[in-house]
C-alpha positions as CSV (number, residue, x, y, z in Angstrom):
1,M,32.7,-119.0,219.9
2,S,34.9,-117.4,222.1
3,R,36.9,-114.5,221.2
4,L,40.5,-113.5,221.8
5,D,42.9,-110.3,221.8
6,I,46.9,-110.6,222.3
7,I,48.1,-107.0,223.7
8,T,51.7,-106.0,223.7
9,P,53.1,-103.0,224.9
10,S,56.0,-102.1,222.9
11,F,58.6,-99.8,221.4
12,A,61.8,-99.1,219.2
13,P,64.1,-100.9,221.0
14,D,62.2,-104.0,221.1
15,F,61.0,-104.2,217.9
16,D,62.8,-107.1,216.5
17,R,61.7,-109.0,219.1
18,C,58.1,-107.7,218.7
19,A,58.1,-108.7,215.0
20,D,59.5,-112.3,215.8
21,L,56.3,-112.1,218.5
22,H,53.8,-111.1,216.1
23,R,54.9,-113.9,213.1
24,S,54.7,-116.5,216.0
25,V,51.1,-115.2,216.5
26,L,50.4,-115.8,212.8
27,A,52.0,-119.0,212.6
28,H,50.3,-120.8,215.4
29,S,47.1,-119.1,215.9
30,P,43.6,-118.7,214.1
31,D,42.9,-116.1,211.7
32,A,40.3,-114.6,214.1
33,I,43.3,-113.8,216.9
34,R,43.7,-110.1,216.9
35,H,47.4,-108.7,217.9
36,H,47.2,-105.3,219.5
37,I,50.4,-103.5,219.4
38,I,50.5,-100.3,221.5
39,V,54.3,-98.1,220.6
40,P,54.7,-94.5,221.4
41,R,54.1,-92.1,218.9
42,A,56.9,-91.8,217.6
43,D,57.6,-95.1,217.0
44,L,54.5,-95.4,214.9
45,A,55.9,-95.0,211.5
46,L,58.4,-98.3,212.1
47,F,56.0,-100.6,214.0
48,G,53.4,-99.6,210.8
49,Q,55.2,-102.3,208.8
50,M,53.6,-104.6,210.8
51,S,49.8,-103.5,210.4
52,G,47.7,-105.7,208.5
53,P,44.7,-107.9,208.9
54,R,45.5,-109.5,212.3
55,A,48.4,-106.6,213.5
56,V,46.6,-103.3,214.9
57,I,49.2,-100.7,215.8
58,H,48.0,-98.2,218.1
59,D,49.6,-94.8,219.8
60,E,50.1,-95.3,223.2
61,S,48.6,-92.1,224.3
62,D,44.9,-93.5,223.6
63,F,45.4,-95.3,226.2
64,L,46.2,-92.8,228.9
65,P,44.9,-90.0,230.3
66,R,45.4,-86.3,228.5
67,S,47.2,-85.0,231.5
68,F,50.0,-87.4,231.4
69,R,52.6,-86.0,229.7
70,S,56.2,-87.3,229.0
71,L,59.3,-85.4,230.1
72,P,62.2,-84.6,227.8
73,G,63.9,-87.7,227.0
74,G,61.4,-89.8,227.0
75,K,62.1,-91.9,230.6
76,L,59.5,-90.3,232.2
77,S,56.2,-88.5,232.3
78,V,54.4,-86.4,234.7
79,N,50.7,-86.0,235.8
80,L,49.7,-82.6,235.7
81,R,46.7,-83.2,237.9
82,R,49.9,-84.5,240.9
83,P,53.0,-83.8,239.2
84,F,55.1,-85.8,242.1
85,P,56.2,-88.4,242.2
86,P,56.9,-88.6,238.4
87,L,55.7,-91.4,236.1
88,R,57.8,-93.9,236.0
89,G,58.2,-96.1,232.5
90,W,56.9,-99.4,234.0
91,I,54.5,-97.9,235.7
92,L,52.9,-96.2,232.5
93,Q,52.9,-99.4,230.4
94,Q,50.8,-101.2,233.3
95,I,48.5,-98.5,233.2
96,I,48.5,-99.0,229.3
97,K,47.6,-102.5,229.7
98,L,44.7,-102.3,232.0
99,S,43.3,-99.2,230.0
100,A,43.8,-101.8,227.0
101,A,42.2,-104.8,228.4
102,A,39.1,-102.3,229.9
103,R,38.3,-101.3,226.8
104,S,38.6,-104.7,224.7
105,D,35.1,-106.2,223.6
106,A,36.9,-109.8,223.5
107,D,36.0,-112.3,225.9
108,V,39.3,-112.7,226.8
109,V,42.5,-110.7,226.3
110,V,46.3,-112.2,226.4
111,L,48.7,-109.9,228.0
112,V,52.0,-110.6,226.0
113,D,55.5,-108.7,226.0
114,S,57.8,-108.7,223.2
115,D,60.1,-110.6,224.3
116,I,57.8,-113.6,224.4
117,Q,57.5,-116.3,221.2
118,F,54.9,-118.6,220.6
119,V,55.7,-122.4,219.9
120,R,53.1,-124.3,219.8
121,P,49.7,-123.8,218.5
122,F,46.6,-122.0,220.6
123,S,43.2,-120.6,220.3
124,A,40.4,-118.7,222.6
125,D,39.8,-121.9,224.0
126,T,43.2,-122.2,225.2
127,F,42.5,-119.3,228.1
128,R,38.9,-120.0,228.3
129,R,36.3,-122.6,229.1
130,D,32.8,-122.9,229.9
131,G,32.5,-119.0,230.1
132,V,35.1,-118.6,232.7
133,V,39.0,-116.9,231.7
134,R,41.8,-119.1,232.9
135,F,43.2,-117.3,235.8
136,Y,46.7,-117.9,237.4
137,R,47.9,-118.4,240.9
138,K,50.2,-120.1,242.8
139,P,49.2,-120.4,246.3
140,D,51.5,-119.3,249.7
141,E,54.3,-118.5,247.5
142,V,54.7,-115.0,248.3
143,D,56.6,-114.3,251.2
144,E,59.4,-112.1,252.8
145,R,61.9,-114.1,250.5
146,L,60.3,-111.9,247.7
147,P,60.0,-108.7,249.5
148,R,58.9,-106.7,246.2
149,H,56.1,-109.1,245.6
150,V,54.8,-108.7,249.1
151,I,55.1,-104.9,248.6
152,W,52.8,-105.3,245.0
153,H,50.1,-106.8,247.3
154,Q,50.4,-104.3,250.0
155,V,49.5,-101.3,247.0
156,A,46.7,-103.4,245.6
157,R,45.1,-104.4,248.9
158,S,45.3,-100.2,249.4
159,L,44.0,-99.6,246.3
160,L,41.1,-102.3,246.5
161,G,40.3,-101.3,250.1
162,V,41.3,-104.7,250.9
163,P,42.4,-105.3,255.0
164,A,46.0,-105.8,255.1
165,A,47.1,-109.5,255.7
166,A,50.3,-111.1,256.9
167,P,52.1,-113.1,253.8
168,P,52.5,-116.0,252.7
169,Y,50.1,-114.6,249.8
170,S,49.5,-116.3,246.1
171,D,51.6,-115.3,243.9
172,Y,49.7,-114.3,240.3
173,V,53.0,-112.7,238.2
174,S,53.8,-114.7,235.1
175,S,55.9,-113.8,231.5
176,L,51.9,-114.8,230.1
177,L,48.5,-114.2,231.3
178,A,44.9,-114.2,230.7
179,W,42.6,-111.3,232.1
180,D,38.7,-111.1,231.6
181,P,38.1,-107.7,229.7
182,A,35.0,-107.3,232.0
183,V,37.0,-108.4,235.2
184,V,39.3,-105.7,234.6
185,R,36.4,-102.9,234.0
186,R,35.0,-103.9,237.3
187,L,38.2,-103.7,238.9
188,L,39.1,-100.4,238.0
189,A,35.6,-99.4,239.1
190,R,36.4,-100.5,242.3
191,V,40.1,-98.6,242.6
192,E,38.2,-95.4,242.0
193,S,35.2,-96.1,244.4
194,V,38.0,-96.7,247.3
195,T,40.4,-94.1,246.5
196,G,38.2,-91.4,245.3
197,R,40.5,-90.6,242.1
198,R,40.4,-91.8,238.2
199,W,42.1,-95.3,238.4
200,A,44.5,-94.2,236.2
201,D,45.7,-91.1,238.6
202,A,45.5,-93.5,241.7
203,I,47.9,-96.0,240.3
204,G,50.1,-93.5,238.8
205,A,50.8,-91.8,242.3
206,K,52.1,-95.3,243.5
207,L,56.3,-95.9,243.2
208,H,55.6,-99.8,243.3
209,F,52.8,-101.9,241.1
210,S,52.1,-104.6,239.7
211,E,48.9,-105.2,236.8
212,W,49.0,-108.6,237.7
213,T,48.9,-108.7,241.7
214,L,46.1,-106.1,241.3
215,Y,44.0,-108.4,239.2
216,G,44.9,-111.4,241.0
217,V,44.2,-109.8,244.4
218,Y,40.6,-108.4,243.0
219,V,39.6,-111.7,241.7
220,D,40.2,-113.7,245.2
221,E,39.7,-111.0,247.8
222,V,36.7,-108.9,246.4
223,A,35.1,-110.5,243.4
224,G,35.3,-113.8,244.7
225,A,32.2,-116.5,243.6
226,E,31.0,-114.5,241.2
227,T,33.9,-115.1,238.7
228,N,33.9,-118.9,239.4
229,V,37.7,-118.8,238.7
230,D,38.1,-121.9,240.6
231,S,36.9,-123.6,237.8
232,F,39.5,-122.7,235.5
233,S,42.6,-121.8,238.4
234,V,45.8,-123.2,237.4
235,A,49.1,-123.1,238.6
236,D,51.2,-123.2,235.4
237,T,51.9,-120.4,233.4
238,L,51.9,-122.3,229.9
239,C,54.9,-120.5,229.1
240,H,58.9,-121.5,229.4
241,A,60.6,-118.4,231.0
242,Y,64.4,-117.0,231.3
243,W,64.2,-114.2,233.6
244,E,67.8,-114.1,234.2
245,E,70.2,-110.9,233.0
246,T,73.0,-112.8,232.1
247,P,73.2,-113.4,228.2
248,L,72.0,-117.4,226.7
249,D,74.7,-118.4,224.9
250,E,74.6,-121.8,222.3
251,R,75.1,-124.5,224.8
252,A,72.8,-122.5,227.3
253,M,70.3,-122.0,225.0
254,Q,70.0,-125.2,224.0
255,E,69.9,-126.3,227.7
256,F,66.9,-124.0,228.1
257,L,64.8,-125.0,225.3
258,G,65.7,-128.6,226.3
259,A,63.7,-128.2,229.5
260,I,60.5,-127.1,227.6
261,Q,57.2,-128.9,229.3
262,D,54.5,-130.6,227.0
263,R,51.9,-127.9,228.0
264,D,54.4,-124.6,227.6
265,I,52.7,-123.0,224.5
266,A,55.1,-120.2,224.2
267,V,59.0,-119.0,225.3
268,M,60.2,-116.1,227.2
269,I,63.4,-114.8,226.8
270,S,64.0,-111.4,228.9
271,A,65.1,-108.8,226.8
272,K,67.4,-108.0,229.5
273,S,69.2,-110.9,228.8
274,R,71.0,-109.3,226.0
275,T,70.6,-112.7,224.2
276,P,71.8,-112.1,221.1
277,T,69.1,-111.8,218.2
278,P,70.6,-114.2,215.3
279,L,71.3,-116.9,218.2
280,R,67.7,-116.9,219.5
281,R,66.1,-116.9,216.1
282,R,68.1,-119.6,215.1
283,A,67.5,-121.4,218.1
284,L,63.6,-120.8,218.0
285,A,63.3,-121.7,214.0
286,D,65.4,-125.2,214.3
287,L,63.1,-125.7,218.0
288,S,61.5,-128.9,216.5
289,L,58.2,-129.8,218.8
290,A,55.2,-132.2,219.0
């Protein structure tokens, strides 16, 4: 039987969303699945309320090099080996995800942010089939219409030593993604071989970076046939997502939830939308799916 770990970096402002996410994990997945929640040291006591047989709360510093130090205010950090440019919070979060995935002894890890909730049953078999981990890829989806995604591809290629190529590129970005920990370990070794630096130092020095794109480019452009991903390559995310930064009201929420597809196992309502927590909780509690 395959083993699955769920990995969620979070912090105090997202506590309520993360607690709702964890309750949905308990409600919709087998007891064997563990939820690893990674938070700043200052938030350990708060998130410790969720600690239990299926929730493991981690200090984020355990997944970062000792040379990474927070600056006053907590929004930026520096790498003492190379203090400039400073480390942005979103870059640190991606480094934490990569580090946690690489350390996992599970067969598959699923990266889940705090603003997601599961709404249908799932198991390790949802994300791993015949020894192959589900690989999300939408071919020819990234071009000049998505300039930030183009930069992510260029950065990933430079870190992996892959020759430059013109768009269009495949899109590997999703709100709910599965990774193979063994592939992540090989990916990070490749980054160190190409850059001559610790992988976290190499990634931390970047101003623009996407962990999803790095994994996707590695699988498609470097690992190739050894991963056999084409046997389980998909273009559906399994997650019905709301990415806008405008709050959902009652009507918009019902329209959004009414568009859930039969294959979706989760819902994501971006924290940046500032959708009221009571509305989100009530709507998802009332959701009835076959």
